[in-house]
Backbone as XML, in Angstrom:
<?xml version="1.0"?>
<chain id="A" units="angstrom">
  <residue number="1" name="MET">
    <atom name="N" x="108.612" y="82.663" z="83.472"/>
    <atom name="CA" x="107.830" y="83.769" z="82.972"/>
    <atom name="C" x="107.406" y="84.709" z="84.097"/>
  </residue>
  <residue number="2" name="VAL">
    <atom name="N" x="107.021" y="84.137" z="85.244"/>
    <atom name="CA" x="106.609" y="84.950" z="86.389"/>
    <atom name="C" x="107.755" y="85.853" z="86.832"/>
  </residue>
  <residue number="3" name="GLN">
    <atom name="N" x="108.956" y="85.304" z="86.907"/>
    <atom name="CA" x="110.109" y="86.083" z="87.337"/>
    <atom name="C" x="110.411" y="87.206" z="86.344"/>
  </residue>
  <residue number="4" name="HIS">
    <atom name="N" x="110.302" y="86.906" z="85.054"/>
    <atom name="CA" x="110.622" y="87.900" z="84.026"/>
    <atom name="C" x="109.639" y="89.074" z="84.055"/>
  </residue>
  <residue number="5" name="VAL">
    <atom name="N" x="108.349" y="88.793" z="84.115"/>
    <atom name="CA" x="107.330" y="89.855" z="84.119"/>
    <atom name="C" x="107.456" y="90.709" z="85.373"/>
  </residue>
  <residue number="6" name="ASN">
    <atom name="N" x="107.640" y="90.076" z="86.526"/>
    <atom name="CA" x="107.756" y="90.832" z="87.770"/>
    <atom name="C" x="109.030" y="91.660" z="87.815"/>
  </residue>
  <residue number="7" name="ALA">
    <atom name="N" x="110.120" y="91.146" z="87.286"/>
    <atom name="CA" x="111.364" y="91.912" z="87.258"/>
    <atom name="C" x="111.255" y="93.090" z="86.296"/>
  </residue>
  <residue number="8" name="MET">
    <atom name="N" x="110.623" y="92.868" z="85.153"/>
    <atom name="CA" x="110.539" y="93.913" z="84.132"/>
    <atom name="C" x="109.590" y="95.041" z="84.509"/>
  </residue>
  <residue number="9" name="TYR">
    <atom name="N" x="108.424" y="94.716" z="85.038"/>
    <atom name="CA" x="107.404" y="95.727" z="85.299"/>
    <atom name="C" x="107.359" y="96.230" z="86.736"/>
  </residue>
  <residue number="10" name="PHE">
    <atom name="N" x="107.767" y="95.405" z="87.701"/>
    <atom name="CA" x="107.608" y="95.778" z="89.105"/>
    <atom name="C" x="108.916" y="95.793" z="89.889"/>
  </residue>
  <residue number="11" name="LYS">
    <atom name="N" x="110.013" y="95.478" z="89.242"/>
    <atom name="CA" x="111.334" y="95.422" z="89.906"/>
    <atom name="C" x="111.313" y="94.482" z="91.113"/>
  </residue>
  <residue number="12" name="ALA">
    <atom name="N" x="110.537" y="93.410" z="90.995"/>
    <atom name="CA" x="110.417" y="92.411" z="92.059"/>
    <atom name="C" x="111.090" y="91.125" z="91.593"/>
  </residue>
  <residue number="13" name="HIS">
    <atom name="N" x="111.584" y="90.366" z="92.534"/>
    <atom name="CA" x="112.260" y="89.117" z="92.214"/>
    <atom name="C" x="111.684" y="87.980" z="93.064"/>
  </residue>
  <residue number="14" name="PRO">
    <atom name="N" x="110.576" y="87.399" z="92.596"/>
    <atom name="CA" x="109.944" y="86.320" z="93.375"/>
    <atom name="C" x="110.752" y="85.028" z="93.306"/>
  </residue>
  <residue number="15" name="ARG">
    <atom name="N" x="110.497" y="84.188" z="94.255"/>
    <atom name="CA" x="111.141" y="82.865" z="94.269"/>
    <atom name="C" x="110.562" y="81.993" z="93.174"/>
  </residue>
  <residue number="16" name="GLU">
    <atom name="N" x="111.297" y="80.981" z="92.796"/>
    <atom name="CA" x="110.879" y="80.084" z="91.716"/>
    <atom name="C" x="109.563" y="79.377" z="92.022"/>
  </residue>
  <residue number="17" name="GLU">
    <atom name="N" x="109.345" y="79.006" z="93.285"/>
    <atom name="CA" x="108.174" y="78.207" z="93.638"/>
    <atom name="C" x="106.914" y="79.050" z="93.879"/>
  </residue>
  <residue number="18" name="TRP">
    <atom name="N" x="107.035" y="80.366" z="93.891"/>
    <atom name="CA" x="105.875" y="81.215" z="94.123"/>
    <atom name="C" x="104.988" y="81.271" z="92.893"/>
  </residue>
  <residue number="19" name="ARG">
    <atom name="N" x="103.701" y="81.463" z="93.132"/>
    <atom name="CA" x="102.724" y="81.638" z="92.053"/>
    <atom name="C" x="102.359" y="83.108" z="91.969"/>
  </residue>
  <residue number="20" name="CYS">
    <atom name="N" x="101.692" y="83.475" z="90.878"/>
    <atom name="CA" x="101.452" y="84.890" z="90.635"/>
    <atom name="C" x="100.113" y="85.112" z="89.941"/>
  </residue>
  <residue number="21" name="ASP">
    <atom name="N" x="99.397" y="86.149" z="90.351"/>
    <atom name="CA" x="98.224" y="86.653" z="89.638"/>
    <atom name="C" x="98.567" y="88.061" z="89.185"/>
  </residue>
  <residue number="22" name="ILE">
    <atom name="N" x="98.353" y="88.336" z="87.907"/>
    <atom name="CA" x="98.685" y="89.648" z="87.360"/>
    <atom name="C" x="97.413" y="90.307" z="86.851"/>
  </residue>
  <residue number="23" name="PHE">
    <atom name="N" x="97.213" y="91.561" z="87.229"/>
    <atom name="CA" x="96.082" y="92.355" z="86.764"/>
    <atom name="C" x="96.571" y="93.241" z="85.625"/>
  </residue>
  <residue number="24" name="LEU">
    <atom name="N" x="95.922" y="93.130" z="84.468"/>
    <atom name="CA" x="96.317" y="93.877" z="83.286"/>
    <atom name="C" x="95.365" y="95.034" z="83.024"/>
  </residue>
  <residue number="25" name="VAL">
    <atom name="N" x="95.905" y="96.143" z="82.562"/>
    <atom name="CA" x="95.122" y="97.288" z="82.101"/>
    <atom name="C" x="95.546" y="97.540" z="80.665"/>
  </residue>
  <residue number="26" name="GLU">
    <atom name="N" x="94.606" y="97.353" z="79.741"/>
    <atom name="CA" x="94.885" y="97.516" z="78.315"/>
    <atom name="C" x="96.061" y="96.645" z="77.880"/>
  </residue>
  <residue number="27" name="GLY">
    <atom name="N" x="96.189" y="95.452" z="78.466"/>
    <atom name="CA" x="97.226" y="94.506" z="78.089"/>
    <atom name="C" x="98.573" y="94.736" z="78.742"/>
  </residue>
  <residue number="28" name="VAL">
    <atom name="N" x="98.670" y="95.707" z="79.639"/>
    <atom name="CA" x="99.918" y="96.023" z="80.323"/>
    <atom name="C" x="99.786" y="95.639" z="81.794"/>
  </residue>
  <residue number="29" name="PRO">
    <atom name="N" x="100.757" y="94.913" z="82.358"/>
    <atom name="CA" x="100.676" y="94.545" z="83.778"/>
    <atom name="C" x="100.611" y="95.777" z="84.677"/>
  </residue>
  <residue number="30" name="ALA">
    <atom name="N" x="99.579" y="95.834" z="85.512"/>
    <atom name="CA" x="99.390" y="96.967" z="86.418"/>
    <atom name="C" x="99.558" y="96.573" z="87.877"/>
  </residue>
  <residue number="31" name="ALA">
    <atom name="N" x="99.327" y="95.302" z="88.201"/>
    <atom name="CA" x="99.485" y="94.834" z="89.581"/>
    <atom name="C" x="99.843" y="93.354" z="89.570"/>
  </residue>
  <residue number="32" name="SER">
    <atom name="N" x="100.561" y="92.953" z="90.603"/>
    <atom name="CA" x="101.003" y="91.571" z="90.711"/>
    <atom name="C" x="100.863" y="91.093" z="92.153"/>
  </residue>
  <residue number="33" name="LEU">
    <atom name="N" x="100.171" y="89.988" z="92.338"/>
    <atom name="CA" x="100.030" y="89.365" z="93.649"/>
    <atom name="C" x="100.827" y="88.072" z="93.632"/>
  </residue>
  <residue number="34" name="LEU">
    <atom name="N" x="101.823" y="87.987" z="94.492"/>
    <atom name="CA" x="102.659" y="86.794" z="94.592"/>
    <atom name="C" x="102.252" y="86.023" z="95.827"/>
  </residue>
  <residue number="35" name="TYR">
    <atom name="N" x="102.047" y="84.736" z="95.662"/>
    <atom name="CA" x="101.647" y="83.927" z="96.806"/>
    <atom name="C" x="102.369" y="82.583" z="96.796"/>
  </residue>
  <residue number="36" name="ASP">
    <atom name="N" x="102.431" y="81.997" z="97.982"/>
    <atom name="CA" x="103.176" y="80.767" z="98.188"/>
    <atom name="C" x="102.262" y="79.746" z="98.850"/>
  </residue>
  <residue number="37" name="GLY">
    <atom name="N" x="101.702" y="78.863" z="98.068"/>
    <atom name="CA" x="100.864" y="77.809" z="98.619"/>
    <atom name="C" x="99.504" y="78.313" z="99.052"/>
  </residue>
  <residue number="38" name="PHE">
    <atom name="N" x="98.757" y="77.413" z="99.691"/>
    <atom name="CA" x="97.398" y="77.712" z="100.097"/>
    <atom name="C" x="97.194" y="77.357" z="101.557"/>
  </residue>
  <residue number="39" name="ASP">
    <atom name="N" x="96.298" y="78.081" z="102.218"/>
    <atom name="CA" x="95.946" y="77.799" z="103.599"/>
    <atom name="C" x="95.185" y="76.477" z="103.656"/>
  </residue>
  <residue number="40" name="ALA">
    <atom name="N" x="95.526" y="75.621" z="104.583"/>
    <atom name="CA" x="94.916" y="74.298" z="104.673"/>
    <atom name="C" x="93.437" y="74.370" z="105.047"/>
  </residue>
  <residue number="41" name="HIS">
    <atom name="N" x="93.053" y="75.375" z="105.824"/>
    <atom name="CA" x="91.666" y="75.480" z="106.289"/>
    <atom name="C" x="90.757" y="76.157" z="105.264"/>
  </residue>
  <residue number="42" name="THR">
    <atom name="N" x="91.176" y="77.302" z="104.721"/>
    <atom name="CA" x="90.314" y="78.068" z="103.821"/>
    <atom name="C" x="90.577" y="77.781" z="102.343"/>
  </residue>
  <residue number="43" name="HIS">
    <atom name="N" x="91.696" y="77.132" z="102.040"/>
    <atom name="CA" x="92.097" y="76.843" z="100.658"/>
    <atom name="C" x="92.299" y="78.114" z="99.845"/>
  </residue>
  <residue number="44" name="MET">
    <atom name="N" x="92.663" y="79.189" z="100.496"/>
    <atom name="CA" x="92.961" y="80.453" z="99.835"/>
    <atom name="C" x="94.473" y="80.678" z="99.863"/>
  </residue>
  <residue number="45" name="PRO">
    <atom name="N" x="95.003" y="81.427" z="98.892"/>
    <atom name="CA" x="96.452" y="81.627" z="98.827"/>
    <atom name="C" x="96.987" y="82.447" z="99.998"/>
  </residue>
  <residue number="46" name="LEU">
    <atom name="N" x="98.226" y="82.153" z="100.339"/>
    <atom name="CA" x="98.942" y="82.902" z="101.369"/>
    <atom name="C" x="99.773" y="83.961" z="100.654"/>
  </residue>
  <residue number="47" name="ALA">
    <atom name="N" x="99.285" y="85.182" z="100.618"/>
    <atom name="CA" x="99.943" y="86.257" z="99.883"/>
    <atom name="C" x="101.267" y="86.611" z="100.538"/>
  </residue>
  <residue number="48" name="LYS">
    <atom name="N" x="102.298" y="86.732" z="99.713"/>
    <atom name="CA" x="103.631" y="87.091" z="100.203"/>
    <atom name="C" x="103.995" y="88.521" z="99.842"/>
  </residue>
  <residue number="49" name="GLU">
    <atom name="N" x="103.728" y="88.908" z="98.584"/>
    <atom name="CA" x="104.092" y="90.248" z="98.135"/>
    <atom name="C" x="103.030" y="90.755" z="97.173"/>
  </residue>
  <residue number="50" name="PHE">
    <atom name="N" x="102.845" y="92.062" z="97.172"/>
    <atom name="CA" x="101.908" y="92.690" z="96.252"/>
    <atom name="C" x="102.582" y="93.922" z="95.663"/>
  </residue>
  <residue number="51" name="TYR">
    <atom name="N" x="102.585" y="94.015" z="94.342"/>
    <atom name="CA" x="103.203" y="95.150" z="93.660"/>
    <atom name="C" x="102.197" y="95.758" z="92.702"/>
  </residue>
  <residue number="52" name="MET">
    <atom name="N" x="102.255" y="97.076" z="92.562"/>
    <atom name="CA" x="101.358" y="97.733" z="91.620"/>
    <atom name="C" x="102.047" y="98.937" z="91.008"/>
  </residue>
  <residue number="53" name="ARG">
    <atom name="N" x="101.570" y="99.277" z="89.826"/>
    <atom name="CA" x="101.993" y="100.503" z="89.162"/>
    <atom name="C" x="100.869" y="101.504" z="89.375"/>
  </residue>
  <residue number="54" name="LYS">
    <atom name="N" x="101.019" y="102.290" z="90.423"/>
    <atom name="CA" x="99.943" y="103.195" z="90.852"/>
    <atom name="C" x="99.557" y="104.186" z="89.762"/>
  </residue>
  <residue number="55" name="SER">
    <atom name="N" x="100.535" y="104.687" z="89.029"/>
    <atom name="CA" x="100.231" y="105.685" z="88.005"/>
    <atom name="C" x="99.302" y="105.106" z="86.935"/>
  </residue>
  <residue number="56" name="LEU">
    <atom name="N" x="99.541" y="103.867" z="86.538"/>
    <atom name="CA" x="98.692" y="103.236" z="85.528"/>
    <atom name="C" x="97.290" y="102.971" z="86.071"/>
  </residue>
  <residue number="57" name="LEU">
    <atom name="N" x="97.205" y="102.515" z="87.299"/>
    <atom name="CA" x="95.897" y="102.254" z="87.908"/>
    <atom name="C" x="95.100" y="103.545" z="88.097"/>
  </residue>
  <residue number="58" name="LEU">
    <atom name="N" x="95.786" y="104.624" z="88.475"/>
    <atom name="CA" x="95.102" y="105.899" z="88.660"/>
    <atom name="C" x="94.708" y="106.525" z="87.324"/>
  </residue>
  <residue number="59" name="LEU">
    <atom name="N" x="95.564" y="106.396" z="86.329"/>
    <atom name="CA" x="95.282" y="106.971" z="85.016"/>
    <atom name="C" x="94.012" y="106.384" z="84.405"/>
  </residue>
  <residue number="60" name="PHE">
    <atom name="N" x="93.843" y="105.072" z="84.544"/>
    <atom name="CA" x="92.676" y="104.402" z="83.974"/>
    <atom name="C" x="91.570" y="104.175" z="85.008"/>
  </residue>
  <residue number="61" name="ASP">
    <atom name="N" x="91.752" y="104.689" z="86.224"/>
    <atom name="CA" x="90.786" y="104.513" z="87.307"/>
    <atom name="C" x="90.436" y="103.037" z="87.490"/>
  </residue>
  <residue number="62" name="ALA">
    <atom name="N" x="91.464" y="102.208" z="87.498"/>
    <atom name="CA" x="91.275" y="100.758" z="87.538"/>
    <atom name="C" x="91.506" y="100.161" z="88.928"/>
  </residue>
  <residue number="63" name="GLY">
    <atom name="N" x="91.866" y="100.970" z="89.918"/>
    <atom name="CA" x="92.131" y="100.455" z="91.255"/>
    <atom name="C" x="90.947" y="99.745" z="91.889"/>
  </residue>
  <residue number="64" name="PRO">
    <atom name="N" x="89.771" y="100.383" z="91.938"/>
    <atom name="CA" x="88.608" y="99.706" z="92.527"/>
    <atom name="C" x="88.201" y="98.436" z="91.766"/>
  </residue>
  <residue number="65" name="CYS">
    <atom name="N" x="88.311" y="98.482" z="90.460"/>
    <atom name="CA" x="87.984" y="97.303" z="89.641"/>
    <atom name="C" x="88.931" y="96.153" z="89.960"/>
  </residue>
  <residue number="66" name="MET">
    <atom name="N" x="90.226" y="96.473" z="90.105"/>
    <atom name="CA" x="91.219" y="95.462" z="90.432"/>
    <atom name="C" x="90.902" y="94.825" z="91.787"/>
  </residue>
  <residue number="67" name="CYS">
    <atom name="N" x="90.576" y="95.658" z="92.767"/>
    <atom name="CA" x="90.266" y="95.139" z="94.097"/>
    <atom name="C" x="89.013" y="94.272" z="94.085"/>
  </residue>
  <residue number="68" name="GLN">
    <atom name="N" x="87.988" y="94.687" z="93.343"/>
    <atom name="CA" x="86.767" y="93.886" z="93.252"/>
    <atom name="C" x="87.057" y="92.518" z="92.652"/>
  </residue>
  <residue number="69" name="LEU">
    <atom name="N" x="87.835" y="92.486" z="91.577"/>
    <atom name="CA" x="88.170" y="91.207" z="90.950"/>
    <atom name="C" x="88.986" y="90.322" z="91.886"/>
  </residue>
  <residue number="70" name="LEU">
    <atom name="N" x="89.924" y="90.936" z="92.590"/>
    <atom name="CA" x="90.772" y="90.173" z="93.501"/>
    <atom name="C" x="89.968" y="89.579" z="94.650"/>
  </residue>
  <residue number="71" name="PHE">
    <atom name="N" x="89.120" y="90.397" z="95.272"/>
    <atom name="CA" x="88.362" y="89.908" z="96.420"/>
    <atom name="C" x="87.186" y="89.025" z="96.009"/>
  </residue>
  <residue number="72" name="LYS">
    <atom name="N" x="86.755" y="89.119" z="94.775"/>
    <atom name="CA" x="85.730" y="88.201" z="94.270"/>
    <atom name="C" x="86.344" y="86.818" z="94.040"/>
  </residue>
  <residue number="73" name="ARG">
    <atom name="N" x="87.570" y="86.809" z="93.540"/>
    <atom name="CA" x="88.245" y="85.532" z="93.273"/>
    <atom name="C" x="88.707" y="84.858" z="94.565"/>
  </residue>
  <residue number="74" name="TYR">
    <atom name="N" x="89.256" y="85.650" z="95.490"/>
    <atom name="CA" x="89.757" y="85.123" z="96.759"/>
    <atom name="C" x="88.999" y="85.797" z="97.894"/>
  </residue>
  <residue number="75" name="LYS">
    <atom name="N" x="87.962" y="85.156" z="98.380"/>
    <atom name="CA" x="87.124" y="85.757" z="99.411"/>
    <atom name="C" x="87.817" y="85.871" z="100.768"/>
  </residue>
  <residue number="76" name="HIS">
    <atom name="N" x="88.737" y="84.976" z="101.054"/>
    <atom name="CA" x="89.426" y="84.978" z="102.349"/>
    <atom name="C" x="90.936" y="85.016" z="102.132"/>
  </residue>
  <residue number="77" name="LEU">
    <atom name="N" x="91.406" y="86.019" z="101.460"/>
    <atom name="CA" x="92.820" y="86.158" z="101.146"/>
    <atom name="C" x="93.591" y="86.532" z="102.401"/>
  </residue>
  <residue number="78" name="ASP">
    <atom name="N" x="94.601" y="85.733" z="102.740"/>
    <atom name="CA" x="95.423" y="85.983" z="103.929"/>
    <atom name="C" x="96.567" y="86.917" z="103.548"/>
  </residue>
  <residue number="79" name="MET">
    <atom name="N" x="96.460" y="88.174" z="103.969"/>
    <atom name="CA" x="97.474" y="89.169" z="103.625"/>
    <atom name="C" x="98.161" y="89.737" z="104.861"/>
  </residue>
  <residue number="80" name="ARG">
    <atom name="N" x="98.112" y="89.020" z="105.962"/>
    <atom name="CA" x="98.692" y="89.543" z="107.202"/>
    <atom name="C" x="100.188" y="89.795" z="107.096"/>
  </residue>
  <residue number="81" name="THR">
    <atom name="N" x="100.905" y="88.956" z="106.375"/>
    <atom name="CA" x="102.359" y="89.103" z="106.266"/>
    <atom name="C" x="102.784" y="89.583" z="104.884"/>
  </residue>
  <residue number="82" name="CYS">
    <atom name="N" x="101.858" y="90.070" z="104.105"/>
    <atom name="CA" x="102.124" y="90.479" z="102.725"/>
    <atom name="C" x="102.883" y="91.810" z="102.672"/>
  </residue>
  <residue number="83" name="ILE">
    <atom name="N" x="103.918" y="91.852" z="101.859"/>
    <atom name="CA" x="104.654" y="93.091" z="101.628"/>
    <atom name="C" x="103.802" y="93.989" z="100.738"/>
  </residue>
  <residue number="84" name="ASN">
    <atom name="N" x="103.722" y="95.259" z="101.057"/>
    <atom name="CA" x="102.948" y="96.274" z="100.318"/>
    <atom name="C" x="101.436" y="96.083" z="100.425"/>
  </residue>
  <residue number="85" name="ARG">
    <atom name="N" x="100.963" y="95.444" z="101.456"/>
    <atom name="CA" x="99.523" y="95.237" z="101.579"/>
    <atom name="C" x="98.783" y="96.541" z="101.829"/>
  </residue>
  <residue number="86" name="ASP">
    <atom name="N" x="99.450" y="97.514" z="102.442"/>
    <atom name="CA" x="98.808" y="98.802" z="102.713"/>
    <atom name="C" x="98.438" y="99.519" z="101.419"/>
  </residue>
  <residue number="87" name="GLU">
    <atom name="N" x="99.250" y="99.351" z="100.384"/>
    <atom name="CA" x="98.945" y="99.980" z="99.099"/>
    <atom name="C" x="97.667" y="99.401" z="98.505"/>
  </residue>
  <residue number="88" name="LEU">
    <atom name="N" x="97.500" y="98.098" z="98.613"/>
    <atom name="CA" x="96.277" y="97.468" z="98.117"/>
    <atom name="C" x="95.072" y="97.924" z="98.936"/>
  </residue>
  <residue number="89" name="LEU">
    <atom name="N" x="95.235" y="98.029" z="100.235"/>
    <atom name="CA" x="94.124" y="98.425" z="101.094"/>
    <atom name="C" x="93.692" y="99.869" z="100.834"/>
  </residue>
  <residue number="90" name="LEU">
    <atom name="N" x="94.607" y="100.727" z="100.378"/>
    <atom name="CA" x="94.234" y="102.099" z="100.021"/>
    <atom name="C" x="93.260" y="102.110" z="98.844"/>
  </residue>
  <residue number="91" name="PHE">
    <atom name="N" x="93.486" y="101.242" z="97.859"/>
    <atom name="CA" x="92.608" y="101.187" z="96.713"/>
    <atom name="C" x="91.285" y="100.498" z="97.040"/>
  </residue>
  <residue number="92" name="SER">
    <atom name="N" x="91.254" y="99.662" z="98.060"/>
    <atom name="CA" x="90.042" y="98.914" z="98.373"/>
    <atom name="C" x="89.132" y="99.635" z="99.365"/>
  </residue>
  <residue number="93" name="GLN">
    <atom name="N" x="89.469" y="100.833" z="99.776"/>
    <atom name="CA" x="88.638" y="101.559" z="100.737"/>
    <atom name="C" x="87.287" y="101.942" z="100.164"/>
  </residue>
  <residue number="94" name="ASP">
    <atom name="N" x="87.191" y="102.122" z="98.858"/>
    <atom name="CA" x="85.931" y="102.546" z="98.243"/>
    <atom name="C" x="84.936" y="101.410" z="98.065"/>
  </residue>
  <residue number="95" name="LEU">
    <atom name="N" x="85.351" y="100.193" z="98.316"/>
    <atom name="CA" x="84.464" y="99.048" z="98.083"/>
    <atom name="C" x="83.430" y="98.905" z="99.172"/>
  </residue>
</chain>
């Protein structure tokens, strides 16, 4: 299911073993965080890729809300090697 949703909405092809958090706007996937396992020290996910549909997030002004929910759930999210992390950081500047 993770592979199907990411391929259909974000044109991404995650590995079978990766996990995924999807942010929905009005029931439509607007952002996807793909991660592989957890850090042994902080027990937070190791983010690998991040995809978003910017037009949908901007249309509903949901970018800041998405970032708040993400950082509330994962206080110490490791995104140093994450693909597209700069896009997420653009939306989180207002926090």
